[in-house]
N, C-alpha and C positions, 0 to 999 in steps of 0.2 A: 213406490214400487218395487216390486219385489225384485231380489237381488238375481242377475242374470250371468250366468256362465261365458254368454256371447261378449256381453258387454263388458264383461271382466278382461275378454282375452283383448275387445276394442280400445278398453281406456290401459293396458299394456305399455304402451308408450312412456305414460305418465312416471312409474318405477322404474322405466330403465334411464329415463332424465334423470332423475330424481338420483339414482346409484352416479350415473355421469359427472353430476356435478360435485357429487361426493368425492368423486378421484381426481377431477380438475385439481381441485381446492386441497386435495392430498385430508381430507380431513380425519380418515382414521389415523395417521402418523401422527394429526396432535393430539390423540386421545389414547394411544399408545399409554401412557403412562400413567394413565385411570382419569376418574369420573371429572369432568371438567363442567363450567356453567357456559350458554350461549356469546357471552360478552368473553370469556377468557379465549375462548375457540375462533373467535371473528378474529379478536386481535392478532392471533397468530399465523391466521387463514386470510389475513387482506378482505375481509366481508365485511356486511351489515351486518349487526349481531339480531336487531328485531328479526331481519328474513331471514336469517340464518338459524334462529331458535325454530322460526316455522317449517323451515326443513329437518332439523332434528326431530321433532316429533311425526314429520313423515316418515322419517328412516324408523321411529321406532315404532310405526304400525308395519313394516317390512320385516321388523326382527334385525333389522342391522345396526343398530344402538337401543339401550338401553335407559329408560325414564326412571334416574334414580328418583330425583324429585323433581320438583314442578320445572326448574331451570338446573337439571344435574344430569347430565348426560356421559353413558359407558357405550364400550365398544360389546356387543355380543360376540359368540363364538364366531359366529359367521360372519358380523363386520369385520371381524378380525383379520380377515382375507383383503381386507380392501386397505392392509397396508405395505406400503412398497416392500417392506423388508418381511414381509410371511412366507415362509417359505412353502405355502400353497396358494400363493398370492394371485388374484384375479385385476388387481389395479389397472394394469396396462390393457387385458384384454376388452375389461369395460370401456376404458378410457375410445381404443380402437373403435370397438363394435357400437359404443354409442353415441360414438363423436358426428362431426359436422358433416366430414367427407361419406361416412358410410352411412349415414342418417338420409342425405339430400339422396344417395343411390335409393334407397328402399322407397323413398317417398314419389321416385319416379317408374316404378315397376312397371304403371299402366302403360307407357309407351312401350314400356321394354316385350310386353306380353302384344301388343301390336305390330311390332316390327321384328322381334327376334334380334335386336341388339339390345349389348348388357348395357346397362345406365350409366357407369362409371364414367366415361368419357363424355357422356351428353353432362355430367352436372358438373364433372371438373374440368372438364378439357385439355384434359389427360389418361393414359390409359393408366389404373396400380400401379404400377411400378415405377412408371415416369412420376406420376403423383409422389409417392414416396420420397422419391431420390432427389424430386424438390426442394423439397421441405426436412431440413433436416432435426428438427424435435417430432414431426411426424414419424419421419425413418425410424427414429431410438424406440419411437412406442412402438411402431410395429416388430421390431425387433423383437425388442419385451415381448409383447404381446404372445410372439411367437416360442418363446423359450419359454413361456410362463402354463401355457398349452401343453408344449414337451413335456415338463418338469411332471406334469399329473399323468399322462399317459404312457412316459417309458418304463417306469418298472412292468407293467402289465405286458407291453412288448417283450421288454428283456426276458422275461418268461418264461413264454410262449415258445421265442425261436431261440436255437444254439445257434450263438454265435461265435461262440467258443471252436466251432469246426472248421472257420475259415483262417487262414494268415493277415489278411488286409481286408477292411473296411472301408467302403468309402461313402459318405453321406452325400448325395447330389440336392444342391441348393438347402444345404446343411446350417446355413448362418452361425448364429454366435457359436456353433458347437455342443450346445447342451445334450442332443441327443447322443452325438459320438462319444461326449466326456462318459455318458453314463452305459454308455457301451462297453468301454476301455474297461472304466471300474471294475466293472462287471467280471469281463473275463480278462487278467493279467496279461496273456500270453499273446492280448492282437494286440494287430499297428491298424491307426486306423487315418483316411484322409477326409479332410471336409472339404467341399468346395463349393464357391456360390460367388456370384459378382463380388468385386470389392466390397462394397457399401455394405453386403449382406454379411460378410466377417471381419467388420472390422473388430469386435470386441472377442473373438474368439480366439486369441492369443491367454485373455485371462480366464477363461470358461475353462481353457485344456491345461491349462500353467500344469496343475497337479498327475497330467500324464500327459506332457509334453513331449519328454523323450519317445515317447510310442505315436504321435501325432503330427502329422503335415499339415498345414493352412494351406489351399492350391485357389488362387483367383483363377475365376474361368466361365463361360457362359455355357450352359447344356445345351441351346440350342446351336449351338458350333461344335463342341465337342467335349468328351470328357476325357478323365484321366484314364490310361490303360495301365493295366496293371494288378490292381485288385481283386480277390476272390469273390466279393459282393458289392452292388450297387443300391443304396437303400435310398428311396424315395419317398418320405414322408410328409405328405398332404402337400404334393408337387403335381402330381398327374392332374388331379380335379380343379386346380386353378385352369386347364385349358382345356379348349376343344380338341376335337379327334386329330385334327391336322396336328396342330402344335406337340401334343399329347406323344403323338406314335413318334415325329422326328426326334421327340427327347430319347425314346426308347428307342430306335434306329441308331441313335450316336452310343448306345449304349452297347447293343447287339454287334455295334462294329470294330470292338476293341475287348471284347468279353471273349476269356482263352471256353474251350467246349465243358470246364466244370464248374466256372463260374459261375454265379446269379445275379439276378435281379429281384429286389425284394420292394413290393410294393406295400409302403403302411398305411392305408386309407380304409374310411368308413364303407361300407357296401350296400346300395339301394337296395332297399328288400322289394320282390317284385309287386308283394303286395303290403299295402304299408298299414299298422296298426298303432296305437297312441303310444305303443312302447316304442318303435322305431320314429317318432316322429322328428326325432333332433337328428336325424338324416337327409330326410325332407326339410327342414328349415335351412340345412347346409348348402345342400341342391339351389334354395332358390336363392341364396344369397351368394354362389357361384352365378346364379343367372342373371342376378343385376350388377355385378360387381366387378368380375374379369368375364364371361363368356364361358366359361368352364361347368361342368358338372361333375356330382357325385352317378357313380354307375353302377348295375349290376355286378354280380358274379359273371353273366355272361357278355356283360358289357365287355366287362377287365380280359376279357379270354380272348375276344374278338381282337378288342385293340392289340394288346399282346403278340397274338398271332400273325397282326398284318407287320408287325413291327419282326418277325421272324426269330420270337418266341414261345415258347409252349410253357402253362402252367404245371411246377411239379404238384405244388399243395395249396392248400386253403386254410388257412389256421384263424378264427373267430367266432364270436365279436368277443374281444378282450376288454374288461374292464378296466376305465369306469366309465368312455367314450364309445365302443363299439366298435374299435380301430380293428380292421384283419392284416394277419400279412400272408400276403400272395408273391406267394416263389417263383418264378418263374427261370427256366435255365433256353437255351441254345436249342431253338428246333432242328432237328435230326435231317 
């Protein structure tokens, strides 16, 4: 049979699961000090050596490991990103998005298409955030995955927007403070607030340690209220988690406490009106929201309509920003 691009796509679940199990057993950490045999790696990872050898061959075909000898394997440059201590690690992202819960939701997409109801609750019995809250290990994986992604996109966001024009910035749904810490480090005169549910901000004090004199950690629920006083309210990858009604509720809570000169900064990918292969990533993210949260990726026009309904008007749109095509949508109180 000749090679078929369509079949390559269909069998894409195989590499995803190979990477997931490699992340699950921390294979890259075991290879951090150099080439090792399958026997050595099996002993450290608690796996069956002959089976692990077969996985290592598979990962060689993905350019994640390099087969130096018949049974001697080393990490490639890309494989280094599977290490938990790599500065550009994607270990937690792979554990989360190739893990059992997300896997089940994508497997139930047909029912979502028939009903319009997102699959996560059908698959797990809980909403995504209830599910993470009920499992400490998964919650930690989720928080670290969000931090990994934020570390990759923060430099482009900080370069594209002048955060130095504000006195205080609040990162709503800011988790462990990774984005706020990066913004504060780049703007020495700025103060910041990271605001999230208590479980989300558990690790924030460690992340913000070097800027602790300018950072405040505030627990809360943005569906109820947000802190009053900041000059800018940052929402990174928050609005896309929710349908229009819930997204509007968050924005209305921001509008209720904003001064006339304050700003809302949405850091989101923007859905193009017409999709091309170059913009396929945002479409995949949209489908993930479809099955996982009931949220969606939005076009610029849809963002403008959503903001206007919350009493805000778009002041500027900057993007797409490398490496993940984020945009900075700056909104101000409507006159």
